[in-house]
C-alpha positions as YAML, in Angstrom:
chain: A
units: angstrom
residues:
- id: 1
  name: UNK
  ca: [0.00, 0.00, 0.00]
- id: 2
  name: UNK
  ca: [1.41, 3.36, -1.02]
- id: 3
  name: UNK
  ca: [1.96, 5.99, 1.65]
- id: 4
  name: UNK
  ca: [-0.46, 8.97, 1.50]
- id: 5
  name: UNK
  ca: [2.52, 11.32, 1.06]
- id: 6
  name: UNK
  ca: [3.54, 9.49, -2.12]
- id: 7
  name: UNK
  ca: [0.03, 9.80, -3.51]
- id: 8
  name: UNK
  ca: [0.01, 13.52, -2.72]
- id: 9
  name: UNK
  ca: [3.41, 14.15, -4.29]
- id: 10
  name: UNK
  ca: [2.43, 12.28, -7.44]
- id: 11
  name: UNK
  ca: [-0.80, 14.27, -7.71]
- id: 12
  name: UNK
  ca: [0.94, 17.67, -7.70]
- id: 13
  name: UNK
  ca: [1.64, 18.85, -11.22]
- id: 14
  name: UNK
  ca: [3.25, 22.13, -12.21]
- id: 15
  name: UNK
  ca: [-0.02, 24.06, -12.06]
- id: 16
  name: UNK
  ca: [-0.82, 22.77, -8.58]
- id: 17
  name: UNK
  ca: [2.63, 23.70, -7.28]
- id: 18
  name: UNK
  ca: [2.34, 27.19, -8.75]
- id: 19
  name: UNK
  ca: [-1.08, 27.57, -7.15]
- id: 20
  name: UNK
  ca: [0.19, 26.55, -3.72]
- id: 21
  name: UNK
  ca: [3.22, 28.84, -3.96]
- id: 22
  name: UNK
  ca: [1.03, 31.77, -5.05]
- id: 23
  name: UNK
  ca: [-1.45, 31.31, -2.20]
- id: 24
  name: UNK
  ca: [1.37, 30.88, 0.32]
- id: 25
  name: UNK
  ca: [3.13, 34.01, -0.91]
- id: 26
  name: UNK
  ca: [-0.09, 36.03, -0.71]
- id: 27
  name: UNK
  ca: [-0.70, 34.74, 2.82]
- id: 28
  name: UNK
  ca: [2.69, 36.14, 3.86]
- id: 29
  name: UNK
  ca: [2.94, 39.35, 1.84]
- id: 30
  name: UNK
  ca: [-0.55, 40.80, 2.39]
- id: 31
  name: UNK
  ca: [-0.45, 40.82, 6.24]
- id: 32
  name: UNK
  ca: [3.11, 42.20, 6.19]
- id: 33
  name: UNK
  ca: [2.08, 45.07, 3.93]
- id: 34
  name: UNK
  ca: [-0.93, 45.72, 6.15]
- id: 35
  name: UNK
  ca: [0.94, 45.82, 9.47]
- id: 36
  name: UNK
  ca: [4.45, 46.93, 8.52]
- id: 37
  name: UNK
  ca: [3.91, 49.41, 5.68]
- id: 38
  name: UNK
  ca: [2.79, 52.94, 6.73]
- id: 39
  name: UNK
  ca: [-0.72, 54.01, 5.78]
- id: 40
  name: UNK
  ca: [0.69, 56.70, 3.51]
- id: 41
  name: UNK
  ca: [2.85, 54.21, 1.61]
- id: 42
  name: UNK
  ca: [1.91, 53.10, -1.90]
- id: 43
  name: UNK
  ca: [2.51, 49.48, -0.96]
- id: 44
  name: UNK
  ca: [0.26, 49.60, 2.13]
- id: 45
  name: UNK
  ca: [-2.61, 47.10, 2.06]
- id: 46
  name: UNK
  ca: [-5.70, 48.36, 3.86]
- id: 47
  name: UNK
  ca: [-7.59, 46.29, 6.41]
- id: 48
  name: UNK
  ca: [-10.61, 46.46, 4.12]
- id: 49
  name: UNK
  ca: [-8.63, 44.78, 1.34]
- id: 50
  name: UNK
  ca: [-7.32, 42.14, 3.77]
- id: 51
  name: UNK
  ca: [-10.91, 41.30, 4.75]
- id: 52
  name: UNK
  ca: [-11.98, 41.26, 1.11]
- id: 53
  name: UNK
  ca: [-9.19, 38.87, 0.16]
- id: 54
  name: UNK
  ca: [-10.08, 36.71, 3.15]
- id: 55
  name: UNK
  ca: [-13.64, 36.46, 1.85]
- id: 56
  name: UNK
  ca: [-12.31, 35.45, -1.56]
- id: 57
  name: UNK
  ca: [-10.22, 32.69, 0.06]
- id: 58
  name: UNK
  ca: [-13.35, 31.34, 1.79]
- id: 59
  name: UNK
  ca: [-15.26, 31.43, -1.48]
- id: 60
  name: UNK
  ca: [-12.38, 29.56, -3.13]
- id: 61
  name: UNK
  ca: [-12.67, 26.78, -0.53]
- id: 62
  name: UNK
  ca: [-16.40, 26.55, -1.27]
- id: 63
  name: UNK
  ca: [-15.63, 26.38, -5.00]
- id: 64
  name: UNK
  ca: [-13.14, 23.54, -4.39]
- id: 65
  name: UNK
  ca: [-15.79, 21.58, -2.49]
- id: 66
  name: UNK
  ca: [-18.23, 21.94, -5.40]
- id: 67
  name: UNK
  ca: [-15.61, 21.06, -8.02]
- id: 68
  name: UNK
  ca: [-14.72, 17.90, -6.10]
- id: 69
  name: UNK
  ca: [-18.24, 16.51, -6.45]
- id: 70
  name: UNK
  ca: [-19.29, 18.11, -9.74]
- id: 71
  name: UNK
  ca: [-16.06, 18.13, -11.71]
- id: 72
  name: UNK
  ca: [-14.89, 14.66, -10.68]
- id: 73
  name: UNK
  ca: [-18.03, 12.74, -9.69]
- id: 74
  name: UNK
  ca: [-20.75, 14.42, -11.75]
- id: 75
  name: UNK
  ca: [-22.87, 15.45, -8.75]
- id: 76
  name: UNK
  ca: [-24.26, 18.91, -9.51]
- id: 77
  name: UNK
  ca: [-25.35, 20.36, -6.17]
- id: 78
  name: UNK
  ca: [-27.36, 23.57, -6.30]
- id: 79
  name: UNK
  ca: [-27.62, 23.70, -2.51]
- id: 80
  name: UNK
  ca: [-24.04, 23.77, -1.28]
- id: 81
  name: UNK
  ca: [-24.66, 27.23, 0.11]
- id: 82
  name: UNK
  ca: [-26.66, 25.47, 2.86]
- id: 83
  name: UNK
  ca: [-23.55, 23.69, 4.17]
- id: 84
  name: UNK
  ca: [-21.57, 26.92, 3.90]
- id: 85
  name: UNK
  ca: [-24.23, 28.75, 5.93]
- id: 86
  name: UNK
  ca: [-24.52, 26.00, 8.55]
- id: 87
  name: UNK
  ca: [-20.78, 26.16, 9.19]
- id: 88
  name: UNK
  ca: [-21.13, 29.93, 9.43]
- id: 89
  name: UNK
  ca: [-23.96, 29.69, 11.94]
- id: 90
  name: UNK
  ca: [-21.96, 27.27, 14.07]
- id: 91
  name: UNK
  ca: [-19.11, 29.80, 14.21]
- id: 92
  name: UNK
  ca: [-21.61, 32.63, 14.78]
- id: 93
  name: UNK
  ca: [-23.09, 30.80, 17.77]
- id: 94
  name: UNK
  ca: [-19.62, 30.50, 19.31]
- id: 95
  name: UNK
  ca: [-18.93, 34.19, 18.70]
- id: 96
  name: UNK
  ca: [-22.29, 35.16, 20.22]
- id: 97
  name: UNK
  ca: [-21.56, 33.17, 23.36]
- id: 98
  name: UNK
  ca: [-18.26, 35.05, 23.70]
- id: 99
  name: UNK
  ca: [-20.07, 38.40, 23.99]
- id: 100
  name: UNK
  ca: [-21.42, 37.58, 27.45]
- id: 101
  name: UNK
  ca: [-22.50, 40.59, 29.50]
- id: 102
  name: UNK
  ca: [-21.07, 43.06, 26.95]
- id: 103
  name: UNK
  ca: [-24.25, 42.90, 24.90]
- id: 104
  name: UNK
  ca: [-26.90, 45.59, 24.74]
- id: 105
  name: UNK
  ca: [-28.97, 43.88, 27.47]
- id: 106
  name: UNK
  ca: [-25.91, 42.77, 29.49]
- id: 107
  name: UNK
  ca: [-27.21, 39.23, 29.88]
- id: 108
  name: UNK
  ca: [-24.24, 36.91, 30.55]
- id: 109
  name: UNK
  ca: [-25.96, 33.86, 29.04]
- id: 110
  name: UNK
  ca: [-28.64, 34.85, 26.53]
- id: 111
  name: UNK
  ca: [-27.73, 36.64, 23.28]
- id: 112
  name: UNK
  ca: [-29.37, 40.03, 22.78]
- id: 113
  name: UNK
  ca: [-31.96, 38.81, 20.28]
- id: 114
  name: UNK
  ca: [-33.20, 36.16, 22.75]
- id: 115
  name: UNK
  ca: [-33.58, 38.78, 25.49]
- id: 116
  name: UNK
  ca: [-35.45, 41.03, 23.07]
- id: 117
  name: UNK
  ca: [-37.82, 38.16, 22.18]
- id: 118
  name: UNK
  ca: [-38.38, 37.38, 25.89]
- id: 119
  name: UNK
  ca: [-36.66, 34.00, 25.85]
- id: 120
  name: UNK
  ca: [-36.26, 32.78, 29.43]
- id: 121
  name: UNK
  ca: [-33.47, 30.27, 28.97]
- id: 122
  name: UNK
  ca: [-30.88, 29.21, 26.45]
- id: 123
  name: UNK
  ca: [-32.05, 26.50, 24.02]
- id: 124
  name: UNK
  ca: [-30.42, 23.09, 24.45]
- id: 125
  name: UNK
  ca: [-28.81, 23.23, 21.00]
- id: 126
  name: UNK
  ca: [-26.88, 26.34, 22.09]
- id: 127
  name: UNK
  ca: [-25.19, 24.46, 24.93]
- id: 128
  name: UNK
  ca: [-21.45, 23.95, 24.55]
- id: 129
  name: UNK
  ca: [-20.90, 26.70, 22.01]
- id: 130
  name: UNK
  ca: [-19.04, 28.80, 24.57]
- id: 131
  name: UNK
  ca: [-16.15, 26.36, 24.07]
- id: 132
  name: UNK
  ca: [-14.21, 26.65, 20.83]
- id: 133
  name: UNK
  ca: [-13.34, 22.91, 20.48]
- id: 134
  name: UNK
  ca: [-17.03, 22.04, 20.64]
- id: 135
  name: UNK
  ca: [-17.88, 24.79, 18.13]
- id: 136
  name: UNK
  ca: [-15.09, 23.57, 15.81]
- id: 137
  name: UNK
  ca: [-16.55, 20.06, 15.97]
- id: 138
  name: UNK
  ca: [-20.02, 21.35, 15.13]
- id: 139
  name: UNK
  ca: [-18.65, 23.39, 12.21]
- id: 140
  name: UNK
  ca: [-17.68, 20.12, 10.55]
- id: 141
  name: UNK
  ca: [-20.24, 17.75, 12.07]
- id: 142
  name: UNK
  ca: [-23.48, 19.64, 11.35]
- id: 143
  name: UNK
  ca: [-22.94, 20.06, 7.58]
- id: 144
  name: UNK
  ca: [-21.37, 16.59, 7.41]
- id: 145
  name: UNK
  ca: [-24.25, 14.82, 9.16]
- id: 146
  name: UNK
  ca: [-26.86, 16.66, 7.10]
- id: 147
  name: UNK
  ca: [-25.02, 15.78, 3.87]
- id: 148
  name: UNK
  ca: [-24.63, 12.16, 4.99]
- id: 149
  name: UNK
  ca: [-28.32, 11.73, 5.82]
- id: 150
  name: UNK
  ca: [-29.45, 13.55, 2.68]
- id: 151
  name: UNK
  ca: [-27.00, 11.63, 0.49]
- id: 152
  name: UNK
  ca: [-27.91, 8.30, 2.08]
- id: 153
  name: UNK
  ca: [-31.53, 8.61, 0.98]
- id: 154
  name: UNK
  ca: [-30.84, 10.35, -2.34]
- id: 155
  name: UNK
  ca: [-28.07, 8.06, -3.59]
- id: 156
  name: UNK
  ca: [-29.70, 4.85, -2.35]
- id: 157
  name: UNK
  ca: [-32.78, 5.88, -4.35]
- id: 158
  name: UNK
  ca: [-30.45, 6.49, -7.30]
- id: 159
  name: UNK
  ca: [-31.55, 10.09, -7.65]
- id: 160
  name: UNK
  ca: [-29.12, 11.84, -9.98]
- id: 161
  name: UNK
  ca: [-28.82, 14.47, -12.66]
- id: 162
  name: UNK
  ca: [-31.23, 17.36, -12.74]
- id: 163
  name: UNK
  ca: [-33.51, 15.71, -10.15]
- id: 164
  name: UNK
  ca: [-30.72, 15.69, -7.55]
- id: 165
  name: UNK
  ca: [-29.90, 19.32, -8.37]
- id: 166
  name: UNK
  ca: [-33.52, 20.34, -7.79]
- id: 167
  name: UNK
  ca: [-33.69, 18.45, -4.49]
- id: 168
  name: UNK
  ca: [-30.51, 20.10, -3.19]
- id: 169
  name: UNK
  ca: [-31.96, 23.46, -4.15]
- id: 170
  name: UNK
  ca: [-35.16, 22.63, -2.27]
- id: 171
  name: UNK
  ca: [-33.07, 21.66, 0.77]
- id: 172
  name: UNK
  ca: [-31.32, 25.01, 1.03]
- id: 173
  name: UNK
  ca: [-34.59, 26.88, 0.38]
- id: 174
  name: UNK
  ca: [-36.32, 24.98, 3.20]
- id: 175
  name: UNK
  ca: [-33.46, 25.79, 5.57]
- id: 176
  name: UNK
  ca: [-33.63, 29.45, 4.57]
- id: 177
  name: UNK
  ca: [-37.33, 29.59, 5.43]
- id: 178
  name: UNK
  ca: [-36.70, 27.91, 8.76]
- id: 179
  name: UNK
  ca: [-33.85, 30.21, 9.78]
- id: 180
  name: UNK
  ca: [-35.95, 33.27, 8.92]
- id: 181
  name: UNK
  ca: [-38.37, 32.36, 11.73]
- id: 182
  name: UNK
  ca: [-37.72, 34.11, 15.04]
- id: 183
  name: UNK
  ca: [-38.77, 31.05, 17.04]
- id: 184
  name: UNK
  ca: [-36.09, 28.94, 15.38]
- id: 185
  name: UNK
  ca: [-33.54, 30.35, 17.81]
- id: 186
  name: UNK
  ca: [-31.00, 31.78, 15.38]
- id: 187
  name: UNK
  ca: [-31.83, 35.48, 15.25]
- id: 188
  name: UNK
  ca: [-34.48, 35.36, 12.56]
- id: 189
  name: UNK
  ca: [-34.13, 37.84, 9.73]
- id: 190
  name: UNK
  ca: [-31.27, 39.73, 11.42]
- id: 191
  name: UNK
  ca: [-29.19, 36.62, 12.05]
- id: 192
  name: UNK
  ca: [-26.15, 36.72, 14.32]
- id: 193
  name: UNK
  ca: [-23.90, 39.80, 14.52]
- id: 194
  name: UNK
  ca: [-22.14, 42.30, 16.81]
- id: 195
  name: UNK
  ca: [-19.29, 39.86, 17.49]
- id: 196
  name: UNK
  ca: [-16.58, 40.90, 19.96]
- id: 197
  name: UNK
  ca: [-13.88, 38.26, 20.42]
- id: 198
  name: UNK
  ca: [-12.58, 35.08, 18.86]
- id: 199
  name: UNK
  ca: [-10.31, 32.94, 21.05]
- id: 200
  name: UNK
  ca: [-9.86, 35.97, 23.32]
- id: 201
  name: UNK
  ca: [-8.73, 38.33, 20.54]
- id: 202
  name: UNK
  ca: [-10.65, 41.37, 19.37]
- id: 203
  name: UNK
  ca: [-12.29, 40.26, 16.13]
- id: 204
  name: UNK
  ca: [-12.22, 43.83, 14.77]
- id: 205
  name: UNK
  ca: [-8.50, 44.54, 15.26]
- id: 206
  name: UNK
  ca: [-6.07, 44.63, 12.35]
- id: 207
  name: UNK
  ca: [-3.92, 41.86, 13.80]
- id: 208
  name: UNK
  ca: [-6.92, 39.53, 14.17]
- id: 209
  name: UNK
  ca: [-8.08, 40.32, 10.64]
- id: 210
  name: UNK
  ca: [-4.64, 39.46, 9.32]
- id: 211
  name: UNK
  ca: [-4.58, 36.24, 11.34]
- id: 212
  name: UNK
  ca: [-8.00, 35.23, 9.99]
- id: 213
  name: UNK
  ca: [-6.78, 35.94, 6.45]
- id: 214
  name: UNK
  ca: [-3.71, 33.76, 6.96]
- id: 215
  name: UNK
  ca: [-5.82, 30.94, 8.43]
- id: 216
  name: UNK
  ca: [-8.20, 31.19, 5.45]
- id: 217
  name: UNK
  ca: [-5.27, 30.89, 3.02]
- id: 218
  name: UNK
  ca: [-3.86, 27.93, 4.94]
- id: 219
  name: UNK
  ca: [-7.28, 26.27, 4.91]
- id: 220
  name: UNK
  ca: [-7.47, 26.87, 1.16]
- id: 221
  name: UNK
  ca: [-4.08, 25.25, 0.65]
- id: 222
  name: UNK
  ca: [-4.98, 22.31, 2.89]
- id: 223
  name: UNK
  ca: [-8.33, 21.83, 1.17]
- id: 224
  name: UNK
  ca: [-6.61, 21.94, -2.20]
- id: 225
  name: UNK
  ca: [-4.08, 19.31, -1.11]
- id: 226
  name: UNK
  ca: [-6.85, 17.04, 0.20]
- id: 227
  name: UNK
  ca: [-8.75, 17.34, -3.07]
- id: 228
  name: UNK
  ca: [-5.62, 16.72, -5.14]
- id: 229
  name: UNK
  ca: [-4.77, 13.65, -3.06]
- id: 230
  name: UNK
  ca: [-8.27, 12.28, -3.65]
- id: 231
  name: UNK
  ca: [-8.48, 12.91, -7.38]
- id: 232
  name: UNK
  ca: [-4.94, 11.65, -7.91]
- id: 233
  name: UNK
  ca: [-5.61, 8.33, -6.16]
- id: 234
  name: UNK
  ca: [-7.50, 5.19, -7.20]
- id: 235
  name: UNK
  ca: [-10.53, 6.69, -5.48]
- id: 236
  name: UNK
  ca: [-10.33, 9.65, -7.85]
- id: 237
  name: UNK
  ca: [-10.25, 7.34, -10.87]
- id: 238
  name: UNK
  ca: [-13.37, 5.58, -9.61]
- id: 239
  name: UNK
  ca: [-15.09, 8.95, -9.13]
- id: 240
  name: UNK
  ca: [-14.29, 9.93, -12.72]
- id: 241
  name: UNK
  ca: [-15.58, 6.56, -13.90]
- id: 242
  name: UNK
  ca: [-18.84, 7.18, -12.02]
- id: 243
  name: UNK
  ca: [-19.06, 10.61, -13.60]
- id: 244
  name: UNK
  ca: [-18.54, 9.33, -17.14]
- id: 245
  name: UNK
  ca: [-20.32, 5.96, -17.00]
- id: 246
  name: UNK
  ca: [-22.15, 5.34, -13.74]
- id: 247
  name: UNK
  ca: [-24.05, 2.28, -14.97]
- id: 248
  name: UNK
  ca: [-20.85, 0.64, -16.21]
- id: 249
  name: UNK
  ca: [-19.04, 1.36, -12.92]
- id: 250
  name: UNK
  ca: [-21.92, -0.26, -11.02]
- id: 251
  name: UNK
  ca: [-21.87, -3.25, -13.39]
- id: 252
  name: UNK
  ca: [-18.14, -3.72, -12.70]
- id: 253
  name: UNK
  ca: [-18.91, -4.18, -9.01]
- id: 254
  name: UNK
  ca: [-18.20, -0.75, -7.53]
- id: 255
  name: UNK
  ca: [-20.57, 0.42, -4.80]
- id: 256
  name: UNK
  ca: [-21.39, 3.69, -6.53]
- id: 257
  name: UNK
  ca: [-23.64, 4.93, -3.74]
- id: 258
  name: UNK
  ca: [-20.87, 4.59, -1.15]
- id: 259
  name: UNK
  ca: [-18.39, 6.54, -3.25]
- id: 260
  name: UNK
  ca: [-20.91, 9.28, -3.90]
- id: 261
  name: UNK
  ca: [-21.89, 9.45, -0.24]
- id: 262
  name: UNK
  ca: [-18.27, 9.74, 0.90]
- id: 263
  name: UNK
  ca: [-17.27, 12.51, -1.47]
- id: 264
  name: UNK
  ca: [-20.55, 14.42, -0.96]
- id: 265
  name: UNK
  ca: [-20.12, 14.36, 2.83]
- id: 266
  name: UNK
  ca: [-16.47, 15.43, 2.60]
- id: 267
  name: UNK
  ca: [-17.45, 18.26, 0.27]
- id: 268
  name: UNK
  ca: [-20.11, 19.45, 2.73]
- id: 269
  name: UNK
  ca: [-17.55, 19.48, 5.57]
- id: 270
  name: UNK
  ca: [-15.23, 21.63, 3.44]
- id: 271
  name: UNK
  ca: [-18.08, 24.03, 2.70]
- id: 272
  name: UNK
  ca: [-18.84, 24.26, 6.43]
- id: 273
  name: UNK
  ca: [-15.23, 25.17, 7.20]
- id: 274
  name: UNK
  ca: [-15.35, 27.85, 4.51]
- id: 275
  name: UNK
  ca: [-18.49, 29.33, 6.08]
- id: 276
  name: UNK
  ca: [-16.95, 29.28, 9.55]
- id: 277
  name: UNK
  ca: [-13.92, 31.24, 8.37]
- id: 278
  name: UNK
  ca: [-16.15, 33.64, 6.44]
- id: 279
  name: UNK
  ca: [-18.33, 34.76, 9.36]
- id: 280
  name: UNK
  ca: [-15.75, 36.42, 11.70]
- id: 281
  name: UNK
  ca: [-14.30, 38.31, 8.74]
- id: 282
  name: UNK
  ca: [-17.59, 39.78, 7.50]
- id: 283
  name: UNK
  ca: [-19.06, 40.17, 11.01]
- id: 284
  name: UNK
  ca: [-22.51, 38.73, 10.35]
- id: 285
  name: UNK
  ca: [-24.39, 35.58, 9.33]
- id: 286
  name: UNK
  ca: [-28.07, 35.66, 8.40]
- id: 287
  name: UNK
  ca: [-30.56, 33.46, 6.51]
- id: 288
  name: UNK
  ca: [-29.79, 35.15, 3.18]
- id: 289
  name: UNK
  ca: [-26.70, 32.92, 3.00]
- id: 290
  name: UNK
  ca: [-29.09, 30.01, 2.44]
- id: 291
  name: UNK
  ca: [-30.60, 31.66, -0.64]
- id: 292
  name: UNK
  ca: [-30.57, 29.24, -3.61]
- id: 293
  name: UNK
  ca: [-29.10, 32.01, -5.75]
- id: 294
  name: UNK
  ca: [-25.89, 31.89, -3.72]
- id: 295
  name: UNK
  ca: [-25.46, 28.19, -4.44]
- id: 296
  name: UNK
  ca: [-26.10, 28.71, -8.14]
- id: 297
  name: UNK
  ca: [-23.57, 31.54, -8.18]
- id: 298
  name: UNK
  ca: [-20.97, 29.23, -6.61]
- id: 299
  name: UNK
  ca: [-21.56, 26.72, -9.41]
- id: 300
  name: UNK
  ca: [-20.93, 29.53, -11.90]
- id: 301
  name: UNK
  ca: [-17.54, 30.21, -10.25]
- id: 302
  name: UNK
  ca: [-16.54, 26.62, -10.94]
- id: 303
  name: UNK
  ca: [-17.82, 26.70, -14.51]
- id: 304
  name: UNK
  ca: [-15.98, 29.94, -15.28]
- id: 305
  name: UNK
  ca: [-12.69, 28.78, -13.78]
- id: 306
  name: UNK
  ca: [-12.82, 25.26, -15.15]
- id: 307
  name: UNK
  ca: [-14.77, 22.26, -13.96]
- id: 308
  name: UNK
  ca: [-12.59, 19.32, -12.97]
- id: 309
  name: UNK
  ca: [-9.39, 21.35, -12.53]
- id: 310
  name: UNK
  ca: [-9.50, 22.47, -8.84]
- id: 311
  name: UNK
  ca: [-7.16, 25.39, -9.56]
- id: 312
  name: UNK
  ca: [-9.72, 26.71, -12.00]
- id: 313
  name: UNK
  ca: [-12.49, 26.48, -9.42]
- id: 314
  name: UNK
  ca: [-10.53, 28.58, -6.94]
- id: 315
  name: UNK
  ca: [-9.50, 31.04, -9.64]
- id: 316
  name: UNK
  ca: [-13.07, 31.35, -10.88]
- id: 317
  name: UNK
  ca: [-14.29, 32.13, -7.35]
- id: 318
  name: UNK
  ca: [-11.77, 34.95, -7.00]
- id: 319
  name: UNK
  ca: [-12.32, 36.41, -10.49]
- id: 320
  name: UNK
  ca: [-16.13, 36.37, -10.39]
- id: 321
  name: UNK
  ca: [-16.28, 37.82, -6.88]
- id: 322
  name: UNK
  ca: [-13.76, 40.51, -7.77]
- id: 323
  name: UNK
  ca: [-15.97, 41.43, -10.72]
- id: 324
  name: UNK
  ca: [-18.97, 41.43, -8.40]
- id: 325
  name: UNK
  ca: [-17.21, 43.74, -5.95]
- id: 326
  name: UNK
  ca: [-16.20, 46.09, -8.76]
- id: 327
  name: UNK
  ca: [-19.45, 46.22, -10.71]
- id: 328
  name: UNK
  ca: [-21.86, 46.32, -7.76]
- id: 329
  name: UNK
  ca: [-20.29, 49.49, -6.36]
- id: 330
  name: UNK
  ca: [-21.11, 51.76, -9.29]
- id: 331
  name: UNK
  ca: [-23.79, 52.61, -11.81]
- id: 332
  name: UNK
  ca: [-23.77, 49.04, -13.14]
- id: 333
  name: UNK
  ca: [-24.94, 47.59, -9.80]
- id: 334
  name: UNK
  ca: [-28.58, 46.99, -10.89]
- id: 335
  name: UNK
  ca: [-27.36, 44.97, -13.87]
- id: 336
  name: UNK
  ca: [-24.92, 42.68, -12.08]
- id: 337
  name: UNK
  ca: [-27.16, 39.60, -12.17]
- id: 338
  name: UNK
  ca: [-27.67, 40.07, -15.91]
- id: 339
  name: UNK
  ca: [-23.91, 40.34, -16.35]
- id: 340
  name: UNK
  ca: [-23.39, 37.19, -14.27]
- id: 341
  name: UNK
  ca: [-25.91, 35.28, -16.34]
- id: 342
  name: UNK
  ca: [-24.30, 36.55, -19.55]
- id: 343
  name: UNK
  ca: [-20.89, 35.49, -18.25]
- id: 344
  name: UNK
  ca: [-22.15, 31.99, -17.56]
- id: 345
  name: UNK
  ca: [-23.76, 31.70, -21.00]
- id: 346
  name: UNK
  ca: [-20.65, 33.09, -22.71]
- id: 347
  name: UNK
  ca: [-18.33, 30.71, -20.92]
- id: 348
  name: UNK
  ca: [-20.63, 27.76, -21.65]
- id: 349
  name: UNK
  ca: [-20.71, 28.56, -25.37]
- id: 350
  name: UNK
  ca: [-17.18, 29.85, -25.97]
- id: 351
  name: UNK
  ca: [-15.12, 28.22, -23.21]
- id: 352
  name: UNK
  ca: [-16.99, 25.06, -22.18]
- id: 353
  name: UNK
  ca: [-13.91, 23.83, -20.30]
- id: 354
  name: UNK
  ca: [-13.58, 27.10, -18.37]
- id: 355
  name: UNK
  ca: [-10.52, 29.33, -18.26]
- id: 356
  name: UNK
  ca: [-8.02, 26.90, -16.75]
- id: 357
  name: UNK
  ca: [-9.52, 23.89, -18.54]
- id: 358
  name: UNK
  ca: [-9.17, 25.64, -21.90]
- id: 359
  name: UNK
  ca: [-5.56, 26.60, -21.18]
- id: 360
  name: UNK
  ca: [-4.77, 23.02, -20.18]
- id: 361
  name: UNK
  ca: [-6.41, 21.74, -23.38]
- id: 362
  name: UNK
  ca: [-4.42, 24.14, -25.56]
- id: 363
  name: UNK
  ca: [-1.18, 23.28, -23.78]
- id: 364
  name: UNK
  ca: [-1.82, 19.54, -24.10]
- id: 365
  name: UNK
  ca: [-2.63, 20.01, -27.81]
- id: 366
  name: UNK
  ca: [0.62, 21.86, -28.45]
- id: 367
  name: UNK
  ca: [2.58, 19.24, -26.56]
- id: 368
  name: UNK
  ca: [0.97, 16.42, -28.56]
- id: 369
  name: UNK
  ca: [1.62, 18.19, -31.86]
- id: 370
  name: UNK
  ca: [5.23, 18.77, -30.90]
- id: 371
  name: UNK
  ca: [5.64, 15.11, -29.94]
- id: 372
  name: UNK
  ca: [4.02, 13.98, -33.19]
- id: 373
  name: UNK
  ca: [6.28, 16.27, -35.21]
- id: 374
  name: UNK
  ca: [9.36, 14.97, -33.38]
- id: 375
  name: UNK
  ca: [8.37, 11.35, -33.99]
- id: 376
  name: UNK
  ca: [7.69, 12.11, -37.66]
- id: 377
  name: UNK
  ca: [11.13, 13.72, -37.99]
- id: 378
  name: UNK
  ca: [12.79, 10.70, -36.40]
- id: 379
  name: UNK
  ca: [10.92, 8.36, -38.75]
- id: 380
  name: UNK
  ca: [11.94, 10.38, -41.82]
- id: 381
  name: UNK
  ca: [15.55, 10.42, -40.67]
- id: 382
  name: UNK
  ca: [15.53, 6.67, -40.13]
- id: 383
  name: UNK
  ca: [14.00, 6.11, -43.58]
- id: 384
  name: UNK
  ca: [16.63, 8.32, -45.21]
- id: 385
  name: UNK
  ca: [19.40, 6.32, -43.57]
...
């Protein structure tokens, strides 16, 4: 049996190494330019930009989780925003418990919204969230358990294709409606906000923002390595076989449902971690994160960057969200959704492999033509001799 490190090393091609180096360099340079460079300096990076880049890193992790199931296993989930939001709510519950008596109503146990709604005691499902290890466990466990239960019934019933996509969209919509209710115990429409500390550090300070950005980049690198190790192993080959010919893979004796369930659950856990890192950087989590449109937008990131490439998924998340940040702050803001839809249609028609997928295809084509030309030259030389 090969060691996991050997599998990981073999799975890292030149593009993957460049991606890891780039993310690592950004994780080091950006905080240094934020803390060390004077505010008047041209190379100074503002705290706003650090937070923005941290959000992009979280979105990239979410895009990786979608590419793992869609690009390599053919599972198109239009509800992955639900797992992202659940991880965010788990982190938000921990951050709310850290406020204590510093809230508006100075209640050491109940969050402000519960005091406002005349709640008399803390709900049972809020117990334990004052401890970070428990909250960290819930960040992974809640999305993972939901994905496992959902996938168990869906995959055993052999629901796939557009039907599975619709069901995942219905799942996130149902959760959104539930979290909008005040009696659900999660802040209703306003959600969870007004965070103070994380692990004893002021969540609003520059140093904490930089630390959260670095952790987000490290999580992105780790998630990328995990995905590369999976797709570069025998498991990854089985996933691709399921994607391309599910009936044939089942006929050959593979337990297709088990493979799908494993990768779907792992993907949900990754999305939950992304949501947990997202919340302390933006300072709020509310039911709008469950909106089906958010999940569809995440799928567009993957399609734009390149389905089945991993690096393309992360790149697509950054590029599309940068465009969103740029175009929604000016006179073009009302037309952003039309632009996003046009981008998706344009990429589907003109670059069906996405940006990175198209570049890889062109590079492979040039390499094959060069090899064919070299072999032809050798053959002609041998014939002349």
